[in-house]
VOGU-3710 file (C-alpha; in Angstrom, 3 decimals, decimal comma):
1> xxxxxxxxxx> -58,847/25,005/30,364  -55,371/25,574/31,876  -55,625/21,971/33,247  -56,294/20,669/29,750  -53,414/22,433/28,375  -51,024/21,430/31,159  -52,310/17,681/30,519  -51,609/17,847/26,908  -48,076/19,291/27,389  -47,478/16,286/29,801
11> xxxxxxxxxx> -48,552/13,875/27,354  -46,508/15,291/24,527  -43,471/15,220/26,796  -44,211/11,446/27,397  -44,575/10,784/23,534  -41,376/12,395/22,975  -39,281/10,650/25,698  -41,002/7,320/24,564  -39,451/7,794/20,818  -36,095/8,616/22,324
21> xxxxxxxxxx> -35,946/5,609/24,472  -37,281/3,344/21,669  -34,609/4,459/19,152  -31,765/4,466/21,860  -32,827/0,791/22,814  -32,820/-0,223/19,306  -29,344/1,491/18,560  -27,724/-0,226/21,677  -28,657/-3,832/22,558  -31,267/-4,546/20,024
31> xxxxxxxxxx> -29,232/-2,609/17,143  -27,901/-5,932/15,665  -31,564/-7,234/15,293  -32,985/-4,104/13,802  -30,050/-3,808/11,311  -30,736/-7,366/10,070  -34,158/-6,289/8,981  -32,943/-3,084/7,187  -29,648/-4,140/5,812  -29,176/-7,888/5,378
41> xxxxxxxxxx> -25,596/-9,212/5,308  -23,966/-9,621/2,041  -21,257/-12,041/2,849  -20,961/-15,108/0,885  -19,425/-18,056/2,807  -17,637/-19,453/-0,149  -14,047/-19,770/-0,759  -12,351/-21,391/-3,792  -8,843/-22,888/-4,087  -6,525/-21,973/-5,983
51> xxxxxxxxxx> -7,612/-18,210/-6,047  -5,004/-17,831/-9,050  -3,691/-20,334/-11,725  -0,951/-19,957/-14,194  -1,355/-22,802/-16,882  0,885/-23,108/-20,017  -0,731/-23,886/-23,288  0,199/-24,728/-26,781  -1,462/-23,192/-29,865  -4,152/-25,692/-30,735
61> xxxxxxxxxx> -3,503/-27,651/-27,663  -5,957/-29,054/-24,896  -5,556/-29,190/-21,267  -7,626/-29,098/-17,896  -7,625/-27,871/-14,591  -9,733/-28,229/-11,282  -11,141/-25,701/-8,769  -12,311/-26,464/-5,260  -15,219/-24,383/-4,162  -15,853/-24,624/-0,270
71> xxxxxxxxxx> -18,626/-24,042/1,716  -17,688/-22,405/5,212  -21,211/-21,768/6,393  -23,909/-23,747/8,139  -26,371/-24,109/5,233  -26,457/-25,452/1,821  -25,532/-22,930/-0,931  -26,750/-23,338/-4,482  -25,190/-21,429/-7,280  -23,998/-21,450/-10,961
81> xxxxxxxxxx> -20,334/-21,811/-12,318  -19,483/-19,410/-14,918  -16,515/-18,112/-17,063  -15,877/-14,830/-18,197  -13,276/-12,505/-19,476  -11,615/-9,831/-17,367  -9,506/-6,715/-17,813  -7,300/-4,545/-15,653  -8,097/-0,849/-15,749  -6,184/0,346/-12,757
91> xxxxxxxxxx> -2,588/0,562/-11,332  -3,815/-1,822/-8,482  -4,354/-4,909/-10,612  -8,161/-5,068/-10,070  -9,774/-7,403/-12,247  -13,155/-6,270/-13,744  -15,358/-8,829/-15,412  -16,260/-8,505/-19,064  -19,587/-10,223/-19,397  -20,902/-8,570/-22,573
101> xxxxxxxxxx> -20,682/-10,985/-25,482  -20,515/-8,120/-27,915  -17,213/-7,055/-26,231  -14,206/-9,421/-26,956  -11,263/-8,350/-24,866  -7,830/-8,533/-26,601  -6,379/-10,765/-24,053  -9,479/-12,799/-23,040  -9,684/-16,471/-22,995  -12,914/-17,390/-21,738
111> xxxxxxxxxx> -14,227/-18,982/-24,865  -11,307/-21,486/-24,167  -13,086/-22,903/-21,000  -15,675/-25,447/-20,567  -16,954/-26,477/-16,966  -17,961/-29,988/-16,103  -20,747/-28,448/-14,050  -23,340/-25,605/-14,837  -25,157/-25,418/-11,197  -23,661/-27,086/-7,990
121> xxxxxxxxxx> -25,002/-27,366/-4,502  -22,417/-27,117/-1,919  -23,221/-28,772/1,716  -22,261/-26,882/4,872  -18,627/-27,027/5,881  -17,851/-29,303/2,737  -16,572/-28,480/-0,644  -17,263/-29,495/-4,505  -14,305/-29,895/-6,857  -15,154/-28,973/-10,580
131> xxxxxxxxxx> -13,234/-29,826/-13,619  -12,544/-27,596/-16,457  -11,583/-28,185/-19,823  -9,521/-26,014/-22,031  -9,315/-25,919/-25,660  -6,759/-23,212/-27,241  -7,116/-22,188/-30,830  -4,728/-22,999/-33,544  -4,211/-19,115/-34,054  -3,552/-16,913/-31,121
141> xxxxxxxxxx> -2,695/-13,461/-31,398  -0,676/-12,876/-27,911  1,208/-14,849/-25,497  -0,798/-14,116/-22,443  -4,590/-14,875/-22,463  -6,807/-14,385/-19,264  -10,051/-15,518/-17,804  -11,989/-15,733/-14,479  -14,110/-18,599/-13,294  -16,557/-17,663/-10,593
151> xxxxxxxxxx> -19,304/-18,839/-8,359  -22,667/-17,049/-8,582  -25,288/-17,975/-5,901  -28,738/-18,734/-7,409  -31,391/-16,368/-5,710  -34,514/-17,856/-7,107  -33,917/-21,529/-8,350  -33,462/-23,206/-5,137  -33,746/-27,084/-4,984  -36,609/-28,713/-2,799
161> xxxxxxxxxx> -33,972/-30,615/-0,592  -31,931/-27,568/0,003  -32,654/-25,928/3,471  -32,034/-22,262/2,481  -34,717/-19,768/3,423  -35,499/-17,243/0,793  -34,733/-14,446/3,249  -31,157/-15,662/3,660  -30,879/-16,707/-0,047  -31,774/-12,901/-1,210
171> xxxxxxxxxx> -29,103/-11,447/0,984  -26,297/-13,208/-1,105  -25,564/-10,805/-4,049  -21,783/-11,341/-4,170  -19,443/-13,411/-6,569  -16,585/-15,410/-5,732  -13,875/-15,811/-8,372  -10,665/-17,305/-9,255  -8,246/-16,109/-11,959  -7,070/-18,196/-14,680
181> xxxxxxxxxx> -3,671/-16,923/-16,527  -2,629/-18,840/-19,790  0,834/-18,379/-20,975  0,949/-19,535/-24,598  4,230/-21,199/-25,923  5,115/-18,988/-28,949  8,429/-17,842/-30,084  7,242/-14,294/-30,983  6,303/-13,145/-27,278  6,893/-9,586/-26,680
191> xxxxxxxxxx> 8,491/-8,748/-22,993  9,088/-5,102/-22,405  9,233/-3,608/-19,095  9,516/0,324/-18,302  9,885/2,451/-15,687  7,724/5,609/-15,541  6,576/8,366/-13,365  9,298/8,530/-10,925  8,107/11,027/-8,206  10,624/11,947/-5,470
201> xxxxxxxxxx> 11,163/15,384/-3,481  13,939/17,567/-4,689  14,634/18,541/-1,024  14,010/16,894/2,141  14,855/18,183/5,702  14,815/14,957/7,371  14,621/11,388/5,996  13,379/8,846/5,124  12,986/9,859/1,354  9,530/8,793/-0,061
211> xxxxxxxxxx> 9,395/7,695/-3,549  6,769/6,453/-5,866  7,112/4,897/-9,536  5,247/3,018/-11,993  6,433/-0,424/-13,729  4,589/-0,518/-17,256  4,329/-3,921/-18,986  4,464/-2,851/-22,787  4,442/-6,415/-23,766  1,891/-9,028/-24,587
221> xxxxxxxxxx> 2,355/-11,331/-21,502  2,020/-11,077/-17,810  5,409/-10,337/-16,032  6,712/-10,536/-12,293  9,442/-7,646/-12,167  12,209/-8,204/-9,821  14,728/-5,598/-8,452  15,989/-3,068/-5,996  15,838/0,490/-5,142  19,126/1,661/-4,243
231> xxxxxxxxxx> 20,082/4,966/-2,292  23,763/6,109/-2,366  25,193/9,258/-0,869  27,735/12,045/-2,446  30,757/9,309/-1,765  28,961/6,663/-3,962  28,403/4,570/-0,973  25,078/2,593/-0,534  22,939/4,337/2,321  20,131/1,971/1,866
241> xxxxxxxxxx> 18,448/-0,620/-0,507  15,139/-2,174/-0,755  13,785/-5,096/-2,639  10,734/-4,379/-4,582  7,744/-6,335/-3,993  7,159/-8,957/-6,670  3,508/-8,279/-8,238  2,199/-9,546/-11,463  1,795/-6,962/-14,010  -0,654/-7,637/-16,970
251> xxxxxxxxxx> -0,088/-7,016/-20,695  -0,448/-3,075/-21,413  -0,999/-2,168/-17,891  1,268/-0,340/-15,193  1,622/-0,817/-11,245  2,346/1,857/-8,674  5,107/1,223/-6,227  6,148/3,145/-3,287  9,284/2,946/-1,277  11,114/4,641/1,712
261> xxxxxxxxxx> 14,809/4,893/2,031  17,186/6,411/4,364  17,240/7,379/8,078  16,313/10,580/9,819  19,605/12,327/9,640  20,849/12,564/6,229  23,316/15,256/4,783  24,163/16,107/1,180  23,214/14,999/-2,351  21,517/11,516/-2,784
271> xxxxxxxxxx> 21,048/9,454/-5,742  18,008/7,058/-5,845  18,342/4,504/-8,517  15,808/1,696/-9,648  17,015/-1,249/-11,067  14,412/-3,910/-12,296  14,277/-6,783/-14,829  10,978/-8,613/-16,144  12,656/-12,027/-15,329  15,387/-14,427/-15,326
281> xxxxxxxxxx> 17,961/-13,860/-17,984  16,423/-10,546/-18,893  18,380/-7,203/-19,236  18,018/-4,781/-16,350  16,607/-1,434/-16,929  17,250/1,663/-14,568  15,952/5,242/-13,814  17,607/7,491/-11,302  16,821/10,632/-9,580  18,575/13,002/-7,072
291> xxxxxxxxxx> 17,621/14,370/-3,818  19,226/16,932/-1,580  18,908/16,050/2,124  19,880/18,634/4,959  18,313/19,236/8,366  18,713/23,118/7,869  16,833/24,101/11,117  18,918/21,949/13,169  21,940/22,959/11,360  20,829/26,541/12,250
301> xxxxxxxxxx> 20,418/25,990/16,025  23,578/24,266/16,165  25,711/27,143/14,144  23,853/29,784/16,429  24,854/27,725/19,706  28,501/27,513/18,483  28,259/31,215/17,574  26,969/32,077/21,183  29,477/29,864/22,666  32,396/31,368/20,885
311> xxxxxxxxxx> 31,264/34,754/21,886  30,936/33,765/25,338  34,463/32,268/25,161  35,882/35,293/23,476  34,373/37,638/25,972  35,788/35,503/28,969  39,188/35,359/27,310  39,306/38,894/26,542  38,258/39,681/30,288  40,853/37,581/31,571
321> xxxxxxxxxx> 43,336/39,305/29,371  42,262/42,652/30,723  42,379/41,524/34,308  45,651/40,023/33,729  47,033/43,328/32,510  45,505/45,222/35,075  47,142/42,969/37,590  50,260/43,527/36,023  50,148/47,442/36,093  49,176/47,207/39,640
331> xxxxxxxxxx> 52,035/45,035/40,334  54,488/47,439/38,674  52,805/50,485/40,444  53,366/48,663/43,673  56,946/47,948/42,732  57,447/51,586/41,927  55,952/52,686/45,258  58,207/50,011/47,198  61,370/51,336/45,420  60,248/54,866/46,605
341> xxxxxxxxxx> 59,928/53,805/50,035  63,291/52,220/50,114  64,805/55,214/48,423  63,096/57,319/51,346  64,368/55,069/53,795  67,984/55,351/52,790  68,079/58,867/52,549  66,898/59,121/56,216  69,672/56,842/57,225  72,241/59,058/55,727
//
C-alpha cells in the first residue's frame, strides 16, 4: 500500500514537471510560433502617398488628385478604396472616421469625391495609383472641408489568381488612410485664433520653467499657427526664446502645446509671453504669465555658510585683538619692572 502511494506521488511530480517544462519551452524559443496561433499579426504592409493633401477648390468647381497605394509585403493584397468624412475630437489632432450616412459632419467633404476604382489588387513590392475626381457644390457653408481616403483589405472576397491564404487574410483588420483637406476660395472665410488654458507654476526653485497652453481655432478653415514663447527677466532682458511647433489646427478644435524655457539657475520674477499668428500678414495675439524663480534652499545654505564664516572671522579677529592687548599690557608691565630695576641699581651706586 505504501509502495502504491509512493509511486502515485512520483507520477504526479513527473506530470507537474512536464507541464512546467512545456510552457517554459513554448514561452522561450517556441514562443513566437505559439503566439502566432493565438494572436495573429494585425500589421498591414500597405502605405500610401501622399498621406496629407491640401487642395484649393472653387464653389461649383471641379478638380482631381491621385493617391499611390504601395504594397511593402511579399504577397498580393486585395482591398477596397473608400472615402469617408472625419472629425477631430481631441487636442492631438487625431482623425476619427464618420461613416454613418445619417451623420453629416459640418466640415465633411466625402460626398464630393469619386474614386476611379472601387477595389484594387496590389502585387507584392509594387504599387497602384488611383485617381480621384472632385466636384464641389455651388453653395458651401464653410471655407474648410475635409475627407479621408482609405484602403480597407478584403477579408472574404479574394480573387482566384491572388495567392493569399485565408489565415493570413483574416489577420488583416486595419485601415490605411490619407487626409484630404479642401480650402474653398471664398471671401467670407473666418480665421480666428485664440490662446487659452495657459498653465505655468507660480514659483519654481530651479529652472527650466515648464508651461502648457492651448491654441484654439475659432474659424471655419484649418490654420498653421506660427510664433514664439519668450521668457524675460526682471530687467526686461530676454532669457530664453522658443519657436512653437507648427501644427495644423482644424476648425472649432484646439491643440495643446508644451514648452520648457530658462536654465537651472534663475533668480527673480520672470515673464513668459506667447506671441502667435494664424498666418502671413495676420495680426499677432499675445498672452503672458509670471513666475518667481529662486533656489531658496541653495540660497539658505550660502547665507548660513557666510554667517558661519563671518562668525569665525569675527572670533578670530577678536581673539587677535585680545591677544594684542594682553601683549601690550605685558610689555608695559615689563617696562615698569625694568624701570624699577634701574632705580634700584642707581640707588645702590649712590
